[in-house]
C-alpha positions as CSV (number, residue, x, y, z in Angstrom):
1,X,1.3,-6.4,-8.8
2,X,4.5,-4.9,-7.4
3,X,5.1,-5.6,-3.8
4,X,6.5,-3.1,-1.2
5,X,7.8,-4.3,2.1
6,X,8.0,-1.9,5.1
7,X,10.6,-2.7,7.7
8,X,12.4,-1.1,10.7
9,X,15.5,0.9,9.7
10,X,17.8,-1.9,11.0
11,X,16.1,-4.4,8.7
12,X,15.7,-2.4,5.5
13,X,18.6,-4.1,3.8
14,X,17.4,-7.5,4.9
15,X,13.8,-7.2,4.0
16,X,12.7,-3.9,2.3
17,X,15.3,-4.3,-0.4
18,X,13.5,-7.5,-1.5
19,X,10.5,-5.4,-2.6
20,X,9.8,-4.3,-6.1
21,X,8.1,-1.1,-4.9
22,X,8.8,1.2,-2.0
23,X,6.5,3.7,-0.1
24,X,8.8,5.6,2.3
25,X,7.4,7.6,5.3
26,X,8.1,11.3,5.0
27,X,8.6,11.8,8.8
28,X,11.2,9.1,8.9
29,X,13.0,10.4,5.9
30,X,13.4,13.7,7.7
31,X,14.3,12.1,11.0
32,X,16.6,9.2,10.1
33,X,19.7,9.6,7.9
34,X,20.0,5.8,7.5
35,X,16.3,5.5,6.4
36,X,16.7,8.5,4.0
37,X,20.0,7.1,2.5
38,X,18.4,3.7,1.9
39,X,15.5,5.0,-0.1
40,X,17.7,7.4,-2.0
41,X,19.7,4.4,-3.0
42,X,16.6,2.5,-4.0
43,X,15.6,5.4,-6.2
44,X,19.0,5.5,-7.8
45,X,19.0,1.8,-8.5
46,X,15.8,2.3,-10.6
47,X,13.1,1.3,-8.2
48,X,9.7,3.0,-7.9
49,X,9.9,5.0,-4.7
50,X,6.8,6.8,-3.4
51,X,6.6,9.0,-0.3
52,X,3.7,8.9,2.1
53,X,2.4,11.8,4.1
54,X,2.5,9.9,7.5
55,X,-1.2,10.1,8.3
56,X,-1.4,6.5,9.6
57,X,1.8,6.5,11.6
58,X,1.6,10.0,13.1
59,X,-2.2,10.6,13.2
60,X,-2.2,13.4,10.6
61,X,-0.6,14.3,7.4
62,X,2.7,16.1,7.7
63,X,2.7,19.7,6.4
64,X,2.8,19.5,2.6
65,X,6.0,21.4,2.3
66,X,7.7,18.9,4.6
67,X,6.4,16.0,2.5
68,X,7.8,17.7,-0.5
69,X,11.2,18.1,1.3
70,X,11.2,14.4,2.1
71,X,10.3,13.4,-1.5
72,X,13.2,15.5,-2.9
73,X,15.6,14.0,-0.4
74,X,15.1,10.5,-1.7
75,X,14.4,11.5,-5.4
76,X,11.0,10.0,-5.2
77,X,8.9,9.0,-8.2
78,X,5.5,9.7,-6.5
79,X,4.0,11.6,-3.6
80,X,0.8,10.9,-1.6
81,X,-1.3,14.0,-1.3
82,X,-2.7,14.9,2.2
83,X,-5.7,12.9,3.4
84,X,-7.7,12.5,6.5
85,X,-8.7,9.0,7.7
86,X,-12.4,8.1,7.8
87,X,-14.0,11.2,6.5
88,X,-14.5,11.7,2.8
89,X,-15.5,15.4,3.0
90,X,-12.7,16.6,5.3
91,X,-10.2,14.4,3.5
92,X,-11.1,15.8,0.1
93,X,-10.7,19.3,1.5
94,X,-7.2,18.5,2.7
95,X,-6.3,17.0,-0.7
96,X,-7.8,20.0,-2.5
97,X,-5.7,22.5,-0.5
98,X,-2.5,20.8,-1.6
99,X,-3.8,20.4,-5.1
100,X,-4.5,24.2,-5.3
101,X,-0.9,24.7,-4.2
102,X,0.3,22.6,-7.1
103,X,-1.8,24.6,-9.5
104,X,-0.1,27.7,-8.3
105,X,3.4,26.2,-8.7
106,X,3.6,24.2,-11.9
107,X,7.3,23.5,-11.4
108,X,6.5,21.7,-8.2
109,X,3.5,19.9,-9.8
110,X,5.9,18.5,-12.5
111,X,8.4,17.2,-10.0
112,X,6.5,14.0,-9.0
113,X,3.6,11.8,-9.9
114,X,0.7,12.3,-7.4
115,X,-1.4,9.7,-5.5
116,X,-4.7,10.6,-4.0
117,X,-6.5,8.5,-1.3
118,X,-10.3,8.4,-1.1
119,X,-11.9,8.0,2.3
120,X,-15.5,7.8,3.6
121,X,-17.7,7.1,6.6
122,X,-19.8,4.9,4.4
123,X,-19.2,3.0,1.1
124,X,-21.4,5.6,-0.7
125,X,-19.3,8.5,0.7
126,X,-16.1,6.7,-0.3
127,X,-17.3,6.2,-3.9
128,X,-18.3,9.9,-4.1
129,X,-14.9,10.9,-2.8
130,X,-13.2,8.5,-5.2
131,X,-15.0,9.9,-8.2
132,X,-14.1,13.5,-7.3
133,X,-10.4,12.6,-6.9
134,X,-10.4,10.9,-10.3
135,X,-11.5,14.2,-11.9
136,X,-8.3,16.0,-10.7
137,X,-6.0,16.0,-13.8
138,X,-2.7,16.0,-11.9
139,X,-3.7,12.8,-10.0
140,X,-2.3,9.7,-11.7
141,X,-2.7,7.1,-9.0
142,X,-5.5,6.2,-6.5
143,X,-4.5,4.7,-3.2
144,X,-6.8,2.1,-1.5
145,X,-6.4,2.4,2.2
146,X,-6.4,-0.6,4.6
147,X,-9.1,1.1,6.6
148,X,-11.5,0.9,3.6
149,X,-11.7,-2.8,4.6
150,X,-14.4,-2.0,7.2
151,X,-16.7,-0.2,4.7
152,X,-17.6,-3.4,2.7
153,X,-18.9,-6.7,4.0
154,X,-16.3,-8.5,1.9
155,X,-13.5,-6.1,2.7
156,X,-11.4,-4.4,0.1
157,X,-11.7,-7.3,-2.3
158,X,-15.4,-6.5,-2.5
159,X,-14.5,-2.8,-3.0
160,X,-12.3,-3.7,-6.0
161,X,-15.1,-6.0,-7.3
162,X,-17.5,-3.1,-7.1
163,X,-15.2,-0.8,-9.0
164,X,-14.9,-3.4,-11.8
165,X,-18.6,-4.4,-11.9
166,X,-19.7,-0.7,-11.9
167,X,-17.2,0.1,-14.6
168,X,-15.6,2.7,-12.4
169,X,-11.9,1.7,-12.9
170,X,-10.3,4.7,-14.6
171,X,-8.1,3.8,-17.6
172,X,-6.1,6.9,-16.9
173,X,-5.2,5.9,-13.3
174,X,-2.9,3.5,-11.6
175,X,-4.0,1.9,-8.4
176,X,-2.0,1.2,-5.3
177,X,-3.0,-0.9,-2.2
178,X,-2.0,0.9,1.0
179,X,-1.3,-1.7,3.7
180,X,-2.6,-5.1,4.6
181,X,-5.5,-5.1,7.1
182,X,-4.8,-8.1,9.3
183,X,-4.2,-11.2,7.3
184,X,-1.7,-11.7,4.5
185,X,-4.2,-13.9,2.7
186,X,-6.1,-10.7,1.9
187,X,-3.3,-9.9,-0.6
188,X,-4.3,-12.8,-2.8
189,X,-7.9,-11.6,-2.9
190,X,-6.8,-8.2,-3.9
191,X,-4.4,-9.3,-6.6
192,X,-6.9,-11.7,-8.2
193,X,-10.6,-11.9,-8.9
194,X,-12.6,-15.1,-9.0
195,X,-14.3,-15.2,-12.5
196,X,-16.0,-17.8,-14.6
197,X,-14.5,-19.2,-17.8
198,X,-16.2,-20.4,-21.0
199,X,-16.8,-24.2,-21.3
200,X,-16.1,-24.7,-17.6
201,X,-17.9,-25.0,-14.3
202,X,-17.0,-22.9,-11.3
203,X,-14.8,-19.9,-10.6
204,X,-11.1,-19.4,-11.3
205,X,-8.6,-16.7,-10.2
206,X,-7.6,-14.1,-12.7
207,X,-5.1,-11.3,-11.9
208,X,-6.4,-7.8,-11.6
209,X,-4.0,-6.1,-14.1
210,X,-5.2,-2.6,-13.1
211,X,-3.7,-2.9,-9.6
212,X,-0.2,-1.7,-9.9
213,X,1.3,-2.2,-6.5
214,X,0.9,-2.8,-2.8
215,X,2.9,-2.0,0.3
216,X,2.7,-3.4,3.8
217,X,4.7,-4.0,6.9
218,X,2.4,-6.8,8.2
219,X,4.6,-9.7,7.2
220,X,7.6,-8.2,9.1
221,X,5.6,-7.1,12.2
222,X,4.0,-10.5,12.6
223,X,7.2,-12.3,11.9
224,X,9.1,-10.3,14.5
225,X,6.6,-11.7,17.0
226,X,7.5,-15.2,15.8
227,X,4.1,-15.6,14.0
228,X,4.1,-17.4,10.6
229,X,1.1,-16.4,8.5
230,X,-1.0,-19.4,7.6
231,X,-2.4,-20.1,4.1
232,X,-5.1,-22.8,4.5
233,X,-5.6,-22.7,8.2
234,X,-8.7,-21.1,9.7
235,X,-6.6,-19.0,12.1
236,X,-6.7,-15.3,11.5
237,X,-4.5,-13.0,13.5
238,X,-6.2,-10.1,15.3
239,X,-5.7,-6.7,13.6
240,X,-2.6,-4.9,14.8
241,X,-3.5,-1.6,16.5
242,X,0.2,-0.5,16.4
243,X,0.6,1.4,13.2
244,X,1.3,4.6,15.1
245,X,3.7,3.1,17.6
246,X,5.6,0.4,15.7
247,X,9.3,0.9,16.5
248,X,10.8,1.7,13.2
249,X,14.0,3.0,14.9
250,X,14.3,0.1,17.4
251,X,16.7,-2.8,17.1
252,X,15.5,-6.2,15.9
253,X,17.1,-9.4,14.7
254,X,16.0,-11.0,11.4
255,X,14.3,-14.4,11.8
256,X,12.9,-17.2,9.7
257,X,9.3,-16.3,10.4
258,X,9.7,-12.9,8.8
259,X,11.2,-14.3,5.7
260,X,8.5,-17.0,5.4
261,X,5.8,-14.3,5.7
262,X,7.5,-12.2,3.0
263,X,7.8,-15.2,0.6
264,X,4.1,-15.8,1.1
265,X,3.2,-12.1,0.6
266,X,5.3,-11.8,-2.6
267,X,3.8,-14.9,-4.1
268,X,0.3,-13.7,-3.2
269,X,1.0,-10.3,-4.9
270,X,1.7,-12.4,-8.1
271,X,-1.5,-14.4,-7.6
272,X,0.4,-17.6,-7.0
273,X,-1.4,-19.1,-4.0
274,X,-0.3,-22.7,-4.3
275,X,3.3,-21.7,-4.9
276,X,3.1,-19.4,-1.9
277,X,1.9,-22.3,0.3
278,X,4.7,-24.6,-0.9
279,X,7.2,-21.9,-0.2
280,X,5.7,-21.3,3.2
281,X,6.0,-25.0,4.1
282,X,9.5,-25.3,2.7
283,X,8.4,-28.0,0.2
284,X,10.0,-28.4,-3.2
285,X,8.0,-26.7,-6.0
């Protein structure tokens, strides 16, 4: 799957430009000329640039007209419709209001592709919300939030397994993974599924071809603390409770830990676990 790398403004060229997908934050597009100009350039070089509504970073979705303004400023490919964290009913109502606006203004509806993000207080509510969003004709992508991790015992990997096992993956949709929960190794479980093969014993990883892309700032945030993400170790970093306060406009210096984490993340997105480990350890492949 395509990998997106979120980074502070001062490190966009160093790290975010390595990504094959971008999800820019609408409030930063409107606030920071440097941030806006970078993602406009990524669009013009042919990259897929989506624009998020800022619900995770600011606590609520920006007004829809401001999200549209931000998307136009960077010539975005795709826009995330408004959503509300943790409540499927309220979130669907927020998405529906924006969707009704698009139905009233077809020219606006045709400007971008549209991503909708299901939410729920339980796994059942999430699935109900998901199925309703899949019925909206203008929606072409479903976003899987990092906060969905807590609704399934096996995290989002189990969520994806359920969608496959219940035959609920829509052939008319693309799917995007929004953020990494706390451990970069989660990415490998999302990009691949353990399946059995004929004439063999045991399970083997197979890529999930229906997952289009993922974005996260976790490799950068952990690396800026000097933390290198492990692959085989038992150590799991504590979840970062700083999505709303991470200093995107602060000054940072690039370091080796960030790059090591990004290399691991990019390889995991491709389902290449052993290659990722060798890159992480600096060993010849």
